[in-house]
N, CA, C and O atoms as CSV, one atom per row, in Angstrom:
chain,resi,resn,atom,element,x,y,z
A,1,MET,N,N,-2.816,10.394,9.475
A,1,MET,CA,C,-1.447,9.952,9.358
A,1,MET,C,C,-1.383,8.472,9.744
A,1,MET,O,O,-2.167,8.017,10.577
A,2,ALA,N,N,-0.479,7.738,9.160
A,2,ALA,CA,C,-0.332,6.313,9.448
A,2,ALA,C,C,0.141,6.119,10.885
A,2,ALA,O,O,0.731,7.020,11.482
A,3,GLY,N,N,-0.119,4.954,11.423
A,3,GLY,CA,C,0.300,4.643,12.786
A,3,GLY,C,C,1.794,4.411,12.872
A,3,GLY,O,O,2.496,4.423,11.861
A,4,ARG,N,N,2.268,4.201,14.075
A,4,ARG,CA,C,3.704,3.981,14.290
A,4,ARG,C,C,4.191,2.756,13.542
A,4,ARG,O,O,3.542,1.710,13.552
A,5,GLY,N,N,5.329,2.890,12.898
A,5,GLY,CA,C,5.953,1.762,12.241
A,5,GLY,C,C,5.281,1.315,10.958
A,5,GLY,O,O,5.566,0.227,10.459
A,6,VAL,N,N,4.400,2.128,10.422
A,6,VAL,CA,C,3.696,1.761,9.189
A,6,VAL,C,C,4.308,2.542,8.034
A,6,VAL,O,O,4.336,3.773,8.042
A,7,ASP,N,N,4.793,1.813,7.051
A,7,ASP,CA,C,5.349,2.457,5.866
A,7,ASP,C,C,4.257,2.627,4.831
A,7,ASP,O,O,3.368,1.785,4.705
A,8,ILE,N,N,4.329,3.705,4.104
A,8,ILE,CA,C,3.395,3.943,3.015
A,8,ILE,C,C,4.025,3.366,1.755
A,8,ILE,O,O,5.113,3.778,1.353
A,9,LEU,N,N,3.349,2.425,1.142
A,9,LEU,CA,C,3.862,1.777,-0.062
A,9,LEU,C,C,3.235,2.423,-1.281
A,9,LEU,O,O,2.026,2.322,-1.486
A,10,LEU,N,N,4.041,3.081,-2.086
A,10,LEU,CA,C,3.517,3.671,-3.307
A,10,LEU,C,C,3.204,2.546,-4.280
A,10,LEU,O,O,4.095,1.800,-4.687
A,11,GLY,N,N,1.955,2.428,-4.644
A,11,GLY,CA,C,1.547,1.381,-5.575
A,11,GLY,C,C,0.721,0.295,-4.926
A,11,GLY,O,O,-0.035,-0.390,-5.615
A,12,GLY,N,N,0.842,0.114,-3.627
A,12,GLY,CA,C,0.013,-0.870,-2.947
A,12,GLY,C,C,0.784,-2.016,-2.330
A,12,GLY,O,O,2.011,-2.087,-2.407
A,13,ASN,N,N,0.034,-2.906,-1.718
A,13,ASN,CA,C,0.578,-4.055,-1.011
A,13,ASN,C,C,0.222,-5.319,-1.796
A,13,ASN,O,O,-0.940,-5.727,-1.797
A,14,PRO,N,N,1.190,-5.943,-2.460
A,14,PRO,CA,C,0.885,-7.101,-3.305
A,14,PRO,C,C,0.251,-8.275,-2.550
A,14,PRO,O,O,-0.651,-8.929,-3.072
A,15,GLU,N,N,0.716,-8.544,-1.327
A,15,GLU,CA,C,0.158,-9.661,-0.569
A,15,GLU,C,C,-1.314,-9.417,-0.244
A,15,GLU,O,O,-2.142,-10.318,-0.374
A,16,GLY,N,N,-1.632,-8.198,0.176
A,16,GLY,CA,C,-3.024,-7.865,0.475
A,16,GLY,C,C,-3.902,-7.938,-0.763
A,16,GLY,O,O,-5.031,-8.427,-0.705
A,17,LEU,N,N,-3.382,-7.450,-1.882
A,17,LEU,CA,C,-4.146,-7.513,-3.130
A,17,LEU,C,C,-4.344,-8.956,-3.582
A,17,LEU,O,O,-5.412,-9.305,-4.086
A,18,ALA,N,N,-3.328,-9.796,-3.406
A,18,ALA,CA,C,-3.445,-11.206,-3.793
A,18,ALA,C,C,-4.513,-11.901,-2.952
A,18,ALA,O,O,-5.309,-12.680,-3.475
A,19,ARG,N,N,-4.528,-11.618,-1.645
A,19,ARG,CA,C,-5.564,-12.200,-0.781
A,19,ARG,C,C,-6.954,-11.771,-1.243
A,19,ARG,O,O,-7.878,-12.582,-1.299
A,20,GLU,N,N,-7.091,-10.484,-1.574
A,20,GLU,CA,C,-8.383,-9.959,-2.032
A,20,GLU,C,C,-8.795,-10.602,-3.358
A,20,GLU,O,O,-9.969,-10.918,-3.552
A,21,LYS,N,N,-7.852,-10.796,-4.260
A,21,LYS,CA,C,-8.153,-11.441,-5.549
A,21,LYS,C,C,-8.674,-12.860,-5.334
A,21,LYS,O,O,-9.644,-13.274,-5.968
A,22,LEU,N,N,-8.027,-13.600,-4.439
A,22,LEU,CA,C,-8.473,-14.965,-4.159
A,22,LEU,C,C,-9.864,-14.966,-3.533
A,22,LEU,O,O,-10.705,-15.792,-3.887
A,23,ARG,N,N,-10.108,-14.038,-2.602
A,23,ARG,CA,C,-11.435,-13.943,-1.980
A,23,ARG,C,C,-12.516,-13.689,-3.021
A,23,ARG,O,O,-13.587,-14.294,-2.976
A,24,LYS,N,N,-12.226,-12.782,-3.968
A,24,LYS,CA,C,-13.206,-12.461,-5.015
A,24,LYS,C,C,-13.483,-13.658,-5.917
A,24,LYS,O,O,-14.554,-13.753,-6.515
A,25,GLN,N,N,-12.518,-14.570,-6.014
A,25,GLN,CA,C,-12.700,-15.787,-6.810
A,25,GLN,C,C,-13.385,-16.884,-5.995
A,25,GLN,O,O,-13.621,-17.984,-6.494
A,26,GLY,N,N,-13.701,-16.571,-4.733
A,26,GLY,CA,C,-14.352,-17.553,-3.868
A,26,GLY,C,C,-13.393,-18.565,-3.274
A,26,GLY,O,O,-13.807,-19.643,-2.846
A,27,ILE,N,N,-12.113,-18.226,-3.245
A,27,ILE,CA,C,-11.096,-19.144,-2.715
A,27,ILE,C,C,-10.668,-18.657,-1.336
A,27,ILE,O,O,-10.208,-17.526,-1.181
A,28,ASP,N,N,-10.822,-19.520,-0.338
A,28,ASP,CA,C,-10.374,-19.206,1.016
A,28,ASP,C,C,-8.845,-19.233,1.019
A,28,ASP,O,O,-8.238,-20.188,0.534
A,29,ILE,N,N,-8.237,-18.203,1.556
A,29,ILE,CA,C,-6.773,-18.083,1.535
A,29,ILE,C,C,-6.104,-19.279,2.216
A,29,ILE,O,O,-5.012,-19.686,1.819
A,30,THR,N,N,-6.748,-19.838,3.232
A,30,THR,CA,C,-6.155,-20.979,3.941
A,30,THR,C,C,-6.265,-22.273,3.139
A,30,THR,O,O,-5.581,-23.252,3.438
A,31,GLU,N,N,-7.132,-22.279,2.112
A,31,GLU,CA,C,-7.320,-23.483,1.301
A,31,GLU,C,C,-6.750,-23.336,-0.111
A,31,GLU,O,O,-6.853,-24.260,-0.918
A,32,ALA,N,N,-6.157,-22.197,-0.410
A,32,ALA,CA,C,-5.597,-21.966,-1.746
A,32,ALA,C,C,-4.379,-22.860,-1.960
A,32,ALA,O,O,-3.583,-23.080,-1.047
A,33,THR,N,N,-4.253,-23.361,-3.167
A,33,THR,CA,C,-3.069,-24.159,-3.495
A,33,THR,C,C,-1.884,-23.208,-3.672
A,33,THR,O,O,-2.077,-22.018,-3.922
A,34,PRO,N,N,-0.672,-23.719,-3.545
A,34,PRO,CA,C,0.494,-22.860,-3.779
A,34,PRO,C,C,0.473,-22.226,-5.174
A,34,PRO,O,O,0.912,-21.090,-5.350
A,35,GLU,N,N,-0.034,-22.958,-6.152
A,35,GLU,CA,C,-0.104,-22.426,-7.519
A,35,GLU,C,C,-1.098,-21.269,-7.613
A,35,GLU,O,O,-0.832,-20.264,-8.272
A,36,GLN,N,N,-2.259,-21.422,-6.940
A,36,GLN,CA,C,-3.259,-20.342,-6.944
A,36,GLN,C,C,-2.696,-19.095,-6.264
A,36,GLN,O,O,-2.854,-17.979,-6.758
A,37,TRP,N,N,-2.036,-19.304,-5.123
A,37,TRP,CA,C,-1.459,-18.174,-4.394
A,37,TRP,C,C,-0.385,-17.487,-5.234
A,37,TRP,O,O,-0.354,-16.260,-5.328
A,38,GLN,N,N,0.494,-18.280,-5.843
A,38,GLN,CA,C,1.589,-17.715,-6.632
A,38,GLN,C,C,1.054,-16.926,-7.820
A,38,GLN,O,O,1.563,-15.848,-8.128
A,39,ALA,N,N,0.032,-17.454,-8.490
A,39,ALA,CA,C,-0.554,-16.759,-9.642
A,39,ALA,C,C,-1.174,-15.434,-9.212
A,39,ALA,O,O,-0.983,-14.412,-9.872
A,40,ALA,N,N,-1.918,-15.450,-8.103
A,40,ALA,CA,C,-2.547,-14.224,-7.603
A,40,ALA,C,C,-1.481,-13.219,-7.172
A,40,ALA,O,O,-1.620,-12.021,-7.418
A,41,LEU,N,N,-0.419,-13.705,-6.530
A,41,LEU,CA,C,0.648,-12.827,-6.053
A,41,LEU,C,C,1.402,-12.190,-7.214
A,41,LEU,O,O,1.696,-10.995,-7.176
A,42,GLU,N,N,1.716,-12.964,-8.239
A,42,GLU,CA,C,2.427,-12.413,-9.404
A,42,GLU,C,C,1.586,-11.347,-10.100
A,42,GLU,O,O,2.104,-10.308,-10.509
A,43,GLU,N,N,0.290,-11.608,-10.231
A,43,GLU,CA,C,-0.611,-10.632,-10.850
A,43,GLU,C,C,-0.671,-9.352,-10.013
A,43,GLU,O,O,-0.650,-8.246,-10.553
A,44,ALA,N,N,-0.745,-9.515,-8.692
A,44,ALA,CA,C,-0.806,-8.361,-7.798
A,44,ALA,C,C,0.505,-7.573,-7.826
A,44,ALA,O,O,0.485,-6.343,-7.790
A,45,LYS,N,N,1.642,-8.266,-7.888
A,45,LYS,CA,C,2.937,-7.575,-7.957
A,45,LYS,C,C,3.040,-6.735,-9.224
A,45,LYS,O,O,3.531,-5.606,-9.191
A,46,ALA,N,N,2.576,-7.289,-10.338
A,46,ALA,CA,C,2.611,-6.539,-11.599
A,46,ALA,C,C,1.708,-5.312,-11.519
A,46,ALA,O,O,2.063,-4.236,-12.000
A,47,GLU,N,N,0.537,-5.484,-10.908
A,47,GLU,CA,C,-0.400,-4.368,-10.750
A,47,GLU,C,C,0.204,-3.276,-9.862
A,47,GLU,O,O,0.097,-2.090,-10.173
A,48,CYS,N,N,0.836,-3.678,-8.761
A,48,CYS,CA,C,1.453,-2.712,-7.847
A,48,CYS,C,C,2.607,-1.984,-8.522
A,48,CYS,O,O,2.797,-0.786,-8.310
A,49,LYS,N,N,3.372,-2.701,-9.330
A,49,LYS,CA,C,4.491,-2.070,-10.033
A,49,LYS,C,C,3.979,-1.001,-10.994
A,49,LYS,O,O,4.536,0.095,-11.059
A,50,ARG,N,N,2.913,-1.319,-11.745
A,50,ARG,CA,C,2.326,-0.334,-12.665
A,50,ARG,C,C,1.804,0.880,-11.894
A,50,ARG,O,O,2.046,2.025,-12.277
A,51,ASP,N,N,1.081,0.608,-10.798
A,51,ASP,CA,C,0.527,1.703,-9.999
A,51,ASP,C,C,1.633,2.569,-9.406
A,51,ASP,O,O,1.507,3.793,-9.369
A,52,ARG,N,N,2.719,1.943,-8.941
A,52,ARG,CA,C,3.835,2.699,-8.360
A,52,ARG,C,C,4.460,3.613,-9.403
A,52,ARG,O,O,4.774,4.768,-9.116
A,53,GLU,N,N,4.639,3.095,-10.616
A,53,GLU,CA,C,5.224,3.910,-11.683
A,53,GLU,C,C,4.345,5.119,-11.996
A,53,GLU,O,O,4.855,6.206,-12.267
A,54,ILE,N,N,3.036,4.931,-11.959
A,54,ILE,CA,C,2.108,6.040,-12.202
A,54,ILE,C,C,2.245,7.091,-11.104
A,54,ILE,O,O,2.298,8.288,-11.386
A,55,VAL,N,N,2.303,6.635,-9.845
A,55,VAL,CA,C,2.407,7.565,-8.710
A,55,VAL,C,C,3.727,8.324,-8.756
A,55,VAL,O,O,3.748,9.538,-8.555
A,56,VAL,N,N,4.825,7.627,-9.017
A,56,VAL,CA,C,6.143,8.269,-9.068
A,56,VAL,C,C,6.199,9.266,-10.223
A,56,VAL,O,O,6.749,10.357,-10.072
A,57,ALA,N,N,5.637,8.901,-11.372
A,57,ALA,CA,C,5.630,9.806,-12.527
A,57,ALA,C,C,4.818,11.068,-12.238
A,57,ALA,O,O,5.096,12.134,-12.788
A,58,ALA,N,N,3.817,10.938,-11.373
A,58,ALA,CA,C,2.985,12.092,-11.025
A,58,ALA,C,C,3.626,12.956,-9.938
A,58,ALA,O,O,3.068,13.987,-9.563
A,59,GLY,N,N,4.788,12.549,-9.429
A,59,GLY,CA,C,5.478,13.360,-8.429
A,59,GLY,C,C,5.591,12.706,-7.072
A,59,GLY,O,O,6.159,13.301,-6.156
A,60,GLY,N,N,5.072,11.506,-6.911
A,60,GLY,CA,C,5.192,10.803,-5.636
A,60,GLY,C,C,4.096,11.178,-4.664
A,60,GLY,O,O,3.009,11.602,-5.055
A,61,LEU,N,N,4.402,11.016,-3.401
A,61,LEU,CA,C,3.438,11.251,-2.336
A,61,LEU,C,C,3.605,12.665,-1.791
A,61,LEU,O,O,4.719,13.104,-1.507
A,62,TYR,N,N,2.509,13.358,-1.651
A,62,TYR,CA,C,2.518,14.679,-1.033
A,62,TYR,C,C,1.770,14.599,0.288
A,62,TYR,O,O,0.700,13.996,0.365
A,63,VAL,N,N,2.329,15.204,1.324
A,63,VAL,CA,C,1.676,15.257,2.626
A,63,VAL,C,C,1.194,16.682,2.823
A,63,VAL,O,O,1.973,17.630,2.731
A,64,ILE,N,N,-0.088,16.826,3.094
A,64,ILE,CA,C,-0.675,18.152,3.255
A,64,ILE,C,C,-1.182,18.283,4.687
A,64,ILE,O,O,-2.051,17.524,5.116
A,65,GLY,N,N,-0.640,19.243,5.419
A,65,GLY,CA,C,-1.123,19.534,6.759
A,65,GLY,C,C,-2.244,20.555,6.674
A,65,GLY,O,O,-2.100,21.586,6.018
A,66,THR,N,N,-3.355,20.276,7.331
A,66,THR,CA,C,-4.504,21.176,7.231
A,66,THR,C,C,-4.578,22.183,8.372
A,66,THR,O,O,-5.261,23.200,8.258
A,67,GLU,N,N,-3.887,21.910,9.459
A,67,GLU,CA,C,-3.864,22.873,10.564
A,67,GLU,C,C,-2.670,22.574,11.453
A,67,GLU,O,O,-2.084,21.494,11.384
A,68,ARG,N,N,-2.324,23.527,12.276
A,68,ARG,CA,C,-1.195,23.327,13.186
A,68,ARG,C,C,-1.650,22.500,14.376
A,68,ARG,O,O,-2.798,22.585,14.811
A,69,HIS,N,N,-0.729,21.699,14.893
A,69,HIS,CA,C,-1.017,20.862,16.055
A,69,HIS,C,C,-0.554,21.588,17.308
A,69,HIS,O,O,0.349,22.424,17.258
A,70,GLU,N,N,-1.183,21.259,18.434
A,70,GLU,CA,C,-0.789,21.890,19.702
A,70,GLU,C,C,0.662,21.555,20.048
A,70,GLU,O,O,1.379,22.386,20.605
A,71,ALA,N,N,1.082,20.357,19.720
A,71,ALA,CA,C,2.452,19.925,20.022
A,71,ALA,C,C,3.365,20.271,18.850
A,71,ALA,O,O,3.140,19.840,17.719
A,72,ARG,N,N,4.383,21.046,19.138
A,72,ARG,CA,C,5.329,21.472,18.104
A,72,ARG,C,C,6.024,20.284,17.444
A,72,ARG,O,O,6.350,20.325,16.258
A,73,ARG,N,N,6.249,19.213,18.233
A,73,ARG,CA,C,6.911,18.016,17.729
A,73,ARG,C,C,6.136,17.420,16.549
A,73,ARG,O,O,6.738,16.983,15.568
A,74,ILE,N,N,4.823,17.404,16.641
A,74,ILE,CA,C,3.990,16.851,15.561
A,74,ILE,C,C,4.151,17.697,14.300
A,74,ILE,O,O,4.282,17.157,13.202
A,75,ASP,N,N,4.141,19.008,14.452
A,75,ASP,CA,C,4.332,19.891,13.293
A,75,ASP,C,C,5.701,19.654,12.654
A,75,ASP,O,O,5.817,19.623,11.429
A,76,ASN,N,N,6.724,19.488,13.472
A,76,ASN,CA,C,8.068,19.239,12.938
A,76,ASN,C,C,8.143,17.899,12.206
A,76,ASN,O,O,8.803,17.788,11.173
A,77,GLN,N,N,7.469,16.886,12.743
A,77,GLN,CA,C,7.445,15.586,12.063
A,77,GLN,C,C,6.772,15.711,10.700
A,77,GLN,O,O,7.248,15.154,9.711
A,78,LEU,N,N,5.681,16.432,10.658
A,78,LEU,CA,C,4.953,16.599,9.399
A,78,LEU,C,C,5.820,17.336,8.379
A,78,LEU,O,O,5.817,16.993,7.197
A,79,ARG,N,N,6.554,18.339,8.830
A,79,ARG,CA,C,7.446,19.078,7.932
A,79,ARG,C,C,8.551,18.180,7.378
A,79,ARG,O,O,8.996,18.357,6.244
A,80,GLY,N,N,8.989,17.215,8.191
A,80,GLY,CA,C,10.062,16.320,7.777
A,80,GLY,C,C,9.635,15.244,6.799
A,80,GLY,O,O,10.479,14.528,6.261
A,81,ARG,N,N,8.363,15.122,6.565
A,81,ARG,CA,C,7.865,14.064,5.665
A,81,ARG,C,C,8.033,14.531,4.273
A,81,ARG,O,O,7.685,13.813,3.335
């Protein structure tokens, strides 16, 4: 399960994907020009949007509990997801 305060983004994180795209191109994120960053970010946003649409069309996110927890509160939280 995700840590406290962490939202699950259906489709991905565009900023993280943009950073990864720049790294794969051999561009250090701290040295990227605003144009390089913007191009990578726009491409990543489009990719995340496509991926999100695929996930939503498939029914969204399913949470599967594999066993009961000793603390009833944890089981109730899982049921509420």
